[in-house]
N, C-alpha and C positions, 0 to 999 in steps of 0.2 A: 551609588551619592557615597560621597566624604563629609561629614557632618555637614547633611544637610545641603550642602554644595553641588550642581550636578557641571563637572569635569566638562573645559569646552573642545579640550581633543583629545585623542586618547591618550600623547605624551604626558600631560598632564599628569593621570595615572601611574606613567613610569616612575616621573620624577619625585612623586611621593611615595613612591617604592624608596626609590635610589638611597631618601634623606633619612627615607627609616632603618636602611642596611648601614646605612653610615653612621647613624647613632648605634644601632646594636652591633655596631659589630666589635666596640672596644670591650665588648662581655661574653669575648669567643675566646676562645685557644688560638692561642699564635698561628699553628699551619691554619687556622679555620679564616681566622682576619685576612693573610693574605690571599685566600679563596677568593673570596667574598671582594676585595679590596680588586684583585686584577681581572673579576667580574663585571664590577663595576666600571673601571677606568677603561676596558678592552672592546670587551662583549658587548654591553648594554650602550655604553658611549656610543660608541660606531654602527650601531643597531640604528640608535636614537640621530645620528647625522647622516643616513642613509634615509631616514623615511621620510614617505612625502605625505604630504597630508591628502586631500583631498578638497577643491575648492567647492566639489557639489556640497549643499549639507544635507545630508539623509534625514527619513523622520519618517516613523512608523505611520505614522495620518496618512490616508488614502481614501478617494474622493470612491465613494460607489455608485 
C-alpha cells in the first residue's frame, strides 16, 4: 500500500517509483544522473511497454 491506497496494477507501483527517481535525480552527481536517466528512459520504459497484465484478477481468498 502506498499512502493507504492499494494499487490497481503492478505497473502503478513502477510508475510511482519512476516519478520519485526522476524527482531525486537532480540531487545526484552528473554521471549518476545520466545513468539513472538512461535506465528510466530505456530499460524500465521498454519493460513497461512490453509488460502484459493478466485479465484474471488474482486473490488470496480461497473457498475451503
